[in-house]
VEXVEXKE-409193 format. One record per atom (N, C-alpha, C, O): atom name; residue in three letters; x, y, z; residue number from 1. Coordinates in Angstrom, 1 decimal, padded with zeros to 4 digits. Layout:
<titis>
{titi 'CA','ALA',{X,Y,Z},NUM}
...
</titis>
This chain:
<titis>
{titi 'N','MET',{-016.5,008.6,005.3},1}
{titi 'CA','MET',{-016.1,007.3,005.9},1}
{titi 'C','MET',{-014.6,007.3,006.1},1}
{titi 'O','MET',{-013.8,007.5,005.1},1}
{titi 'N','SER',{-014.1,007.0,007.2},2}
{titi 'CA','SER',{-012.7,006.9,007.5},2}
{titi 'C','SER',{-012.1,005.5,007.3},2}
{titi 'O','SER',{-012.7,004.5,007.7},2}
{titi 'N','HIS',{-011.0,005.5,006.6},3}
{titi 'CA','HIS',{-010.4,004.2,006.3},3}
{titi 'C','HIS',{-009.0,004.3,006.9},3}
{titi 'O','HIS',{-008.0,004.2,006.2},3}
{titi 'N','ARG',{-008.9,004.4,008.2},4}
{titi 'CA','ARG',{-007.6,004.5,008.9},4}
{titi 'C','ARG',{-006.9,003.2,008.8},4}
{titi 'O','ARG',{-007.5,002.1,009.0},4}
{titi 'N','ILE',{-005.6,003.2,008.7},5}
{titi 'CA','ILE',{-004.8,002.0,008.7},5}
{titi 'C','ILE',{-004.2,001.8,010.0},5}
{titi 'O','ILE',{-003.5,002.7,010.5},5}
{titi 'N','ASP',{-004.4,000.7,010.7},6}
{titi 'CA','ASP',{-003.8,000.3,011.9},6}
{titi 'C','ASP',{-002.4,-000.2,011.6},6}
{titi 'O','ASP',{-002.3,-001.4,011.3},6}
{titi 'N','LYS',{-001.4,000.7,011.7},7}
{titi 'CA','LYS',{-000.1,000.3,011.3},7}
{titi 'C','LYS',{000.5,-000.8,012.1},7}
{titi 'O','LYS',{001.2,-001.7,011.6},7}
{titi 'N','ARG',{000.2,-000.8,013.4},8}
{titi 'CA','ARG',{000.8,-001.9,014.3},8}
{titi 'C','ARG',{000.2,-003.2,013.9},8}
{titi 'O','ARG',{000.9,-004.2,013.8},8}
{titi 'N','GLU',{-001.1,-003.3,013.7},9}
{titi 'CA','GLU',{-001.8,-004.5,013.3},9}
{titi 'C','GLU',{-001.3,-005.0,011.9},9}
{titi 'O','GLU',{-001.1,-006.2,011.7},9}
{titi 'N','GLU',{-001.2,-004.1,011.0},10}
{titi 'CA','GLU',{-000.7,-004.4,009.7},10}
{titi 'C','GLU',{000.7,-005.0,009.8},10}
{titi 'O','GLU',{001.1,-006.0,009.1},10}
{titi 'N','CYS',{001.6,-004.4,010.6},11}
{titi 'CA','CYS',{002.9,-004.9,010.8},11}
{titi 'C','CYS',{002.9,-006.3,011.4},11}
{titi 'O','CYS',{003.7,-007.2,010.9},11}
{titi 'N','VAL',{002.1,-006.6,012.4},12}
{titi 'CA','VAL',{002.1,-007.9,013.0},12}
{titi 'C','VAL',{001.6,-008.9,012.0},12}
{titi 'O','VAL',{002.2,-010.0,011.9},12}
{titi 'N','LYS',{000.6,-008.6,011.3},13}
{titi 'CA','LYS',{000.1,-009.5,010.2},13}
{titi 'C','LYS',{001.1,-009.8,009.2},13}
{titi 'O','LYS',{001.3,-011.0,008.8},13}
{titi 'N','ALA',{001.8,-008.8,008.8},14}
{titi 'CA','ALA',{002.9,-009.0,007.7},14}
{titi 'C','ALA',{004.0,-009.9,008.3},14}
{titi 'O','ALA',{004.5,-010.7,007.5},14}
{titi 'N','ILE',{004.5,-009.6,009.5},15}
{titi 'CA','ILE',{005.6,-010.4,010.1},15}
{titi 'C','ILE',{005.2,-011.9,010.2},15}
{titi 'O','ILE',{006.0,-012.8,010.0},15}
{titi 'N','ARG',{003.9,-012.1,010.6},16}
{titi 'CA','ARG',{003.5,-013.5,010.7},16}
{titi 'C','ARG',{003.5,-014.2,009.4},16}
{titi 'O','ARG',{003.6,-015.5,009.3},16}
{titi 'N','GLN',{003.5,-013.5,008.3},17}
{titi 'CA','GLN',{003.5,-014.1,006.9},17}
{titi 'C','GLN',{004.9,-014.5,006.5},17}
{titi 'O','GLN',{005.1,-015.3,005.6},17}
{titi 'N','LEU',{005.9,-013.8,007.1},18}
{titi 'CA','LEU',{007.3,-014.1,006.7},18}
{titi 'C','LEU',{007.8,-015.4,007.3},18}
{titi 'O','LEU',{007.5,-015.8,008.4},18}
{titi 'N','ASP',{008.7,-016.0,006.5},19}
{titi 'CA','ASP',{009.4,-017.2,007.0},19}
{titi 'C','ASP',{010.7,-016.8,007.7},19}
{titi 'O','ASP',{011.7,-016.5,007.0},19}
{titi 'N','LEU',{010.6,-016.7,009.0},20}
{titi 'CA','LEU',{011.8,-016.1,009.8},20}
{titi 'C','LEU',{012.5,-017.2,010.5},20}
{titi 'O','LEU',{013.5,-016.9,011.2},20}
{titi 'N','HIS',{012.1,-018.5,010.4},21}
{titi 'CA','HIS',{012.7,-019.6,011.2},21}
{titi 'C','HIS',{014.2,-019.8,010.7},21}
{titi 'O','HIS',{014.4,-019.9,009.5},21}
{titi 'N','GLY',{015.1,-019.8,011.6},22}
{titi 'CA','GLY',{016.5,-020.1,011.3},22}
{titi 'C','GLY',{017.2,-018.9,010.8},22}
{titi 'O','GLY',{018.4,-019.0,010.3},22}
{titi 'N','LYS',{016.6,-017.7,010.8},23}
{titi 'CA','LYS',{017.3,-016.5,010.3},23}
{titi 'C','LYS',{018.0,-015.8,011.4},23}
{titi 'O','LYS',{017.5,-015.9,012.6},23}
{titi 'N','SER',{019.0,-015.1,011.1},24}
{titi 'CA','SER',{019.8,-014.3,012.1},24}
{titi 'C','SER',{019.0,-013.1,012.4},24}
{titi 'O','SER',{018.1,-012.7,011.6},24}
{titi 'N','PRO',{019.2,-012.4,013.5},25}
{titi 'CA','PRO',{018.5,-011.1,013.8},25}
{titi 'C','PRO',{018.7,-010.1,012.6},25}
{titi 'O','PRO',{017.8,-009.3,012.3},25}
{titi 'N','GLU',{019.9,-010.1,012.0},26}
{titi 'CA','GLU',{020.1,-009.2,010.9},26}
{titi 'C','GLU',{019.2,-009.5,009.7},26}
{titi 'O','GLU',{018.7,-008.6,009.1},26}
{titi 'N','GLU',{019.1,-010.8,009.4},27}
{titi 'CA','GLU',{018.3,-011.2,008.3},27}
{titi 'C','GLU',{016.8,-010.9,008.6},27}
{titi 'O','GLU',{016.1,-010.5,007.7},27}
{titi 'N','ILE',{016.4,-011.1,009.8},28}
{titi 'CA','ILE',{015.0,-010.8,010.2},28}
{titi 'C','ILE',{014.7,-009.3,010.0},28}
{titi 'O','ILE',{013.7,-009.0,009.4},28}
{titi 'N','LEU',{015.6,-008.5,010.5},29}
{titi 'CA','LEU',{015.5,-007.1,010.3},29}
{titi 'C','LEU',{015.4,-006.7,008.8},29}
{titi 'O','LEU',{014.5,-005.9,008.5},29}
{titi 'N','MET',{016.2,-007.2,008.0},30}
{titi 'CA','MET',{016.2,-006.8,006.6},30}
{titi 'C','MET',{015.0,-007.4,005.9},30}
{titi 'O','MET',{014.4,-006.7,005.1},30}
{titi 'N','LEU',{014.6,-008.6,006.2},31}
{titi 'CA','LEU',{013.3,-009.1,005.6},31}
{titi 'C','LEU',{012.1,-008.3,006.0},31}
{titi 'O','LEU',{011.3,-008.0,005.2},31}
{titi 'N','ALA',{012.0,-008.0,007.3},32}
{titi 'CA','ALA',{010.9,-007.3,007.8},32}
{titi 'C','ALA',{010.9,-005.8,007.2},32}
{titi 'O','ALA',{009.8,-005.3,006.8},32}
{titi 'N','TRP',{012.0,-005.2,007.1},33}
{titi 'CA','TRP',{012.1,-003.9,006.6},33}
{titi 'C','TRP',{011.7,-003.8,005.1},33}
{titi 'O','TRP',{010.9,-003.0,004.7},33}
{titi 'N','THR',{012.3,-004.8,004.4},34}
{titi 'CA','THR',{012.0,-004.9,002.9},34}
{titi 'C','THR',{010.5,-005.2,002.7},34}
{titi 'O','THR',{009.9,-004.6,001.8},34}
{titi 'N','ASP',{009.9,-006.1,003.5},35}
{titi 'CA','ASP',{008.5,-006.4,003.4},35}
{titi 'C','ASP',{007.7,-005.1,003.7},35}
{titi 'O','ASP',{006.7,-004.9,003.0},35}
{titi 'N','GLY',{008.0,-004.4,004.7},36}
{titi 'CA','GLY',{007.3,-003.2,005.1},36}
{titi 'C','GLY',{007.4,-002.2,004.0},36}
{titi 'O','GLY',{006.4,-001.5,003.7},36}
{titi 'N','TRP',{008.6,-002.0,003.4},37}
{titi 'CA','TRP',{008.7,-001.1,002.3},37}
{titi 'C','TRP',{007.8,-001.4,001.1},37}
{titi 'O','TRP',{007.2,-000.6,000.6},37}
{titi 'N','ASN',{007.8,-002.7,000.8},38}
{titi 'CA','ASN',{006.9,-003.2,-000.3},38}
{titi 'C','ASN',{005.5,-002.9,000.0},38}
{titi 'O','ASN',{004.7,-002.5,-000.9},38}
{titi 'N','HIS',{005.0,-003.2,001.2},39}
{titi 'CA','HIS',{003.6,-002.9,001.6},39}
{titi 'C','HIS',{003.3,-001.4,001.5},39}
{titi 'O','HIS',{002.3,-001.0,001.0},39}
{titi 'N','ALA',{004.3,-000.6,001.9},40}
{titi 'CA','ALA',{004.1,000.9,001.9},40}
{titi 'C','ALA',{003.9,001.4,000.4},40}
{titi 'O','ALA',{003.1,002.2,000.1},40}
{titi 'N','ILE',{004.8,000.8,-000.5},41}
{titi 'CA','ILE',{004.7,001.2,-001.9},41}
{titi 'C','ILE',{003.3,000.7,-002.5},41}
{titi 'O','ILE',{002.7,001.5,-003.2},41}
{titi 'N','ASP',{002.9,-000.5,-002.1},42}
{titi 'CA','ASP',{001.6,-001.0,-002.5},42}
{titi 'C','ASP',{000.4,000.0,-002.1},42}
{titi 'O','ASP',{-000.5,000.2,-002.9},42}
{titi 'N','VAL',{000.5,000.4,-000.9},43}
{titi 'CA','VAL',{-000.5,001.3,-000.4},43}
{titi 'C','VAL',{-000.5,002.7,-001.2},43}
{titi 'O','VAL',{-001.5,003.2,-001.5},43}
{titi 'N','CYS',{000.7,003.2,-001.4},44}
{titi 'CA','CYS',{000.8,004.4,-002.2},44}
{titi 'C','CYS',{000.2,004.2,-003.6},44}
{titi 'O','CYS',{-000.5,005.1,-004.1},44}
{titi 'N','LEU',{000.5,003.1,-004.2},45}
{titi 'CA','LEU',{-000.1,002.9,-005.6},45}
{titi 'C','LEU',{-001.6,002.8,-005.5},45}
{titi 'O','LEU',{-002.2,003.3,-006.4},45}
{titi 'N','LYS',{-002.1,002.1,-004.5},46}
{titi 'CA','LYS',{-003.6,002.0,-004.4},46}
{titi 'C','LYS',{-004.2,003.4,-004.2},46}
{titi 'O','LYS',{-005.2,003.7,-004.8},46}
{titi 'N','LEU',{-003.6,004.2,-003.3},47}
{titi 'CA','LEU',{-004.1,005.5,-003.1},47}
{titi 'C','LEU',{-004.0,006.4,-004.4},47}
{titi 'O','LEU',{-005.0,007.1,-004.7},47}
{titi 'N','GLU',{-002.9,006.3,-005.1},48}
{titi 'CA','GLU',{-002.8,007.0,-006.3},48}
{titi 'C','GLU',{-003.9,006.6,-007.3},48}
{titi 'O','GLU',{-004.5,007.5,-008.0},48}
{titi 'N','GLN',{-004.1,005.3,-007.5},49}
{titi 'CA','GLN',{-005.1,004.8,-008.4},49}
{titi 'C','GLN',{-006.5,005.3,-008.0},49}
{titi 'O','GLN',{-007.3,005.7,-008.8},49}
{titi 'N','GLU',{-006.8,005.3,-006.7},50}
{titi 'CA','GLU',{-008.1,005.8,-006.2},50}
{titi 'C','GLU',{-008.2,007.2,-006.5},50}
{titi 'O','GLU',{-009.3,007.7,-006.9},50}
{titi 'N','LEU',{-007.2,008.0,-006.2},51}
{titi 'CA','LEU',{-007.3,009.5,-006.5},51}
{titi 'C','LEU',{-007.4,009.7,-008.0},51}
{titi 'O','LEU',{-008.2,010.6,-008.3},51}
{titi 'N','ASP',{-006.7,009.0,-008.8},52}
{titi 'CA','ASP',{-006.8,009.2,-010.2},52}
{titi 'C','ASP',{-008.2,008.9,-010.7},52}
{titi 'O','ASP',{-008.8,009.6,-011.5},52}
{titi 'N','ARG',{-008.8,007.8,-010.1},53}
{titi 'CA','ARG',{-010.2,007.4,-010.5},53}
{titi 'C','ARG',{-011.2,008.5,-010.1},53}
{titi 'O','ARG',{-012.0,008.8,-010.9},53}
{titi 'N','ASP',{-011.0,009.0,-008.9},54}
{titi 'CA','ASP',{-011.9,010.1,-008.5},54}
{titi 'C','ASP',{-011.7,011.3,-009.3},54}
{titi 'O','ASP',{-012.7,012.0,-009.6},54}
{titi 'N','MET',{-010.5,011.6,-009.7},55}
{titi 'CA','MET',{-010.3,012.8,-010.6},55}
{titi 'C','MET',{-010.9,012.6,-012.0},55}
{titi 'O','MET',{-011.4,013.5,-012.6},55}
{titi 'N','LEU',{-010.8,011.4,-012.5},56}
{titi 'CA','LEU',{-011.4,011.1,-013.8},56}
{titi 'C','LEU',{-012.9,011.2,-013.7},56}
{titi 'O','LEU',{-013.5,011.7,-014.7},56}
{titi 'N','ASP',{-013.5,010.8,-012.6},57}
{titi 'CA','ASP',{-015.0,010.9,-012.5},57}
{titi 'C','ASP',{-015.4,012.3,-012.4},57}
{titi 'O','ASP',{-016.5,012.6,-012.8},57}
{titi 'N','ALA',{-014.6,013.2,-011.9},58}
{titi 'CA','ALA',{-014.9,014.6,-011.7},58}
{titi 'C','ALA',{-014.7,015.4,-012.9},58}
{titi 'O','ALA',{-015.0,016.6,-012.9},58}
{titi 'N','ARG',{-014.1,014.9,-014.0},59}
{titi 'CA','ARG',{-013.7,015.7,-015.2},59}
{titi 'C','ARG',{-015.0,016.1,-015.9},59}
{titi 'O','ARG',{-016.0,015.3,-015.9},59}
{titi 'N','PRO',{-015.0,017.3,-016.4},60}
{titi 'CA','PRO',{-016.2,017.7,-017.2},60}
{titi 'C','PRO',{-016.3,017.0,-018.5},60}
{titi 'O','PRO',{-015.3,016.6,-019.1},60}
{titi 'N','GLU',{-017.5,016.8,-019.0},61}
{titi 'CA','GLU',{-017.7,016.2,-020.3},61}
{titi 'C','GLU',{-018.1,017.2,-021.3},61}
{titi 'O','GLU',{-018.9,018.1,-020.9},61}
{titi 'N','PHE',{-017.6,017.2,-022.5},62}
{titi 'CA','PHE',{-017.9,018.2,-023.5},62}
{titi 'C','PHE',{-018.7,017.5,-024.6},62}
{titi 'O','PHE',{-018.6,016.3,-024.9},62}
{titi 'N','ASP',{-019.5,018.3,-025.2},63}
{titi 'CA','ASP',{-020.4,017.8,-026.3},63}
{titi 'C','ASP',{-019.6,017.5,-027.6},63}
{titi 'O','ASP',{-020.0,016.7,-028.4},63}
{titi 'N','ASP',{-018.4,018.1,-027.7},64}
{titi 'CA','ASP',{-017.6,017.9,-029.0},64}
{titi 'C','ASP',{-016.6,016.8,-028.8},64}
{titi 'O','ASP',{-015.8,016.6,-029.7},64}
{titi 'N','GLY',{-016.7,016.0,-027.8},65}
{titi 'CA','GLY',{-015.8,014.8,-027.6},65}
{titi 'C','GLY',{-014.5,015.1,-026.9},65}
{titi 'O','GLY',{-013.8,014.1,-026.7},65}
{titi 'N','ARG',{-014.3,016.3,-026.6},66}
{titi 'CA','ARG',{-013.0,016.6,-025.8},66}
{titi 'C','ARG',{-013.1,016.0,-024.4},66}
{titi 'O','ARG',{-014.2,015.8,-023.9},66}
{titi 'N','SER',{-012.0,015.8,-023.8},67}
{titi 'CA','SER',{-011.9,015.3,-022.4},67}
{titi 'C','SER',{-011.0,016.2,-021.6},67}
{titi 'O','SER',{-010.9,016.0,-020.4},67}
</titis>
């Protein structure tokens, strides 16, 4: 099953969440960039956790209690 991320749609949704009224173009750029960076880090953490979970599930189990 493919879980592709529509980057453009995610960007538009994220920008709609930001309070950009009364901000200068420079402030808007910085707020949007910082928000995008935070979202990217969140995705990386979720992927890492998912991969770690899959790796833990695939670990062999030993009769003597070792892992």
